[in-house]
C-alpha positions in Angstrom: 93.2 84.5 -184.4 89.8 83.3 -183.2 86.8 81.4 -184.5 83.3 81.2 -183.2 82.1 77.8 -182.0 78.5 77.0 -181.0 78.2 75.4 -177.6 75.4 73.8 -175.6 75.8 73.4 -171.8 73.7 71.2 -169.6 72.6 72.5 -166.2 75.7 71.3 -164.4 78.2 72.3 -167.0 80.9 74.9 -166.8 81.8 77.0 -169.8 85.3 76.1 -170.9 87.7 79.1 -170.6 91.3 80.1 -171.0 92.9 80.8 -167.6 95.6 83.2 -169.0 96.1 85.2 -172.1 98.8 82.8 -173.2 96.8 79.6 -172.6 96.5 77.2 -175.6 93.9 75.1 -173.9 90.5 75.8 -172.2 89.8 74.0 -169.0 87.1 71.3 -169.1 85.3 70.6 -165.8 83.5 67.5 -164.6 79.7 67.5 -164.1 79.9 64.8 -161.4 82.1 63.8 -158.5 84.5 61.0 -159.5 86.5 58.5 -157.4 89.3 56.7 -159.2 91.1 53.7 -157.6 94.7 53.0 -158.7 94.8 51.8 -162.3 91.0 52.5 -162.7 89.7 54.4 -165.7 86.4 56.2 -166.1 84.6 58.3 -168.7 83.9 61.6 -167.0 81.2 63.8 -168.5 81.7 67.5 -169.0 78.1 68.5 -169.9 79.0 70.3 -173.0 78.3 69.7 -176.7 80.0 71.8 -179.4 79.9 72.2 -183.2 83.5 72.5 -184.4 83.7 74.0 -187.9 84.8 71.8 -190.8 88.6 72.1 -191.2 89.2 72.0 -187.4 89.3 69.4 -184.7 89.2 69.5 -180.9 92.0 67.9 -178.9 91.4 66.9 -175.3 94.6 66.9 -173.3 95.5 65.9 -169.7 96.1 68.6 -167.1 99.7 68.6 -165.8 98.7 69.5 -162.3 96.5 66.4 -161.9 99.3 64.3 -163.4 102.0 65.6 -161.1 100.0 65.7 -157.9 97.8 62.6 -158.3 99.0 60.5 -161.2 95.8 61.2 -163.2 96.1 61.1 -166.9 94.1 60.3 -170.0 94.0 56.9 -171.6 93.7 58.3 -175.1 95.8 61.4 -175.1 95.1 63.5 -176.9 91.5 62.6 -177.4 90.1 63.8 -180.8 86.7 65.5 -181.3 85.9 65.5 -185.0 84.1 68.4 -186.6 81.0 66.3 -187.3 80.6 65.0 -183.7 77.7 66.5 -181.8 77.5 64.4 -178.6 78.6 65.3 -175.1 82.3 65.7 -174.6 83.7 63.2 -172.1 87.2 62.8 -170.7 88.6 59.3 -170.2 90.7 59.6 -167.0 93.0 56.9 -165.5 94.6 56.9 -162.1 98.3 55.9 -162.6 99.1 56.7 -159.0 99.1 54.5 -155.9 96.2 56.2 -154.0 92.5 56.6 -154.5 91.8 60.0 -156.0 88.5 61.9 -155.5 87.6 64.7 -157.9 84.8 67.0 -157.0 82.0 68.0 -159.4 83.2 71.1 -161.2 86.9 70.2 -160.9 89.1 70.8 -164.0 89.8 67.5 -165.6 91.2 68.2 -169.0 92.1 70.9 -171.5 90.4 71.5 -174.9 92.5 72.8 -177.8 91.0 73.7 -181.1 93.4 73.0 -184.1 93.2 73.2 -187.8 93.2 69.9 -189.7 95.1 69.2 -192.9 93.5 66.6 -195.1 95.8 64.7 -197.4 95.6 62.7 -200.6 97.9 59.6 -200.8 100.4 59.6 -203.6 101.4 56.0 -204.3 105.1 55.6 -205.2 107.4 52.7 -205.7 110.1 54.1 -203.3 110.6 57.0 -200.9 113.3 59.6 -201.2 116.4 58.7 -199.1 117.4 60.7 -196.0 120.4 60.6 -193.6 118.2 58.9 -191.0 116.7 56.3 -193.3 114.7 53.7 -191.5 116.2 54.3 -188.1 113.6 54.7 -185.4 112.7 53.9 -181.8 115.8 55.3 -180.2 118.1 55.1 -183.2 119.1 58.8 -182.8 120.7 58.3 -179.4 119.9 58.1 -175.7 120.3 61.7 -174.7 
């Protein structure tokens, strides 16, 4: 299944693309070189603007290679791009590692996944139906 999404790229932007036929996410690349000190976070521009159709959202997710090799992740993962947002997409990176990390302009910094969105209507009730789990949460189902 595919949908068509309008995109505007600035002069330094790289068109997001799937790297394999089975990829769920398209790589997002930085339009500038970035240096991140340990525990430092920065909004890194991608140079792209998109028009996601109503009924869909964009999710920006971290790249596993940056996380494993350098301790680079995203502060708000996944980041959400609403269908009515038309500004430049940025990726909020954080260095959770112990060393300064330098990323070159054009380096892959995140992944973009387009997903359908289900809108809900609240149904106010006095009580919820009981389940075997009940109110157990935060580790209540065991440690393994």
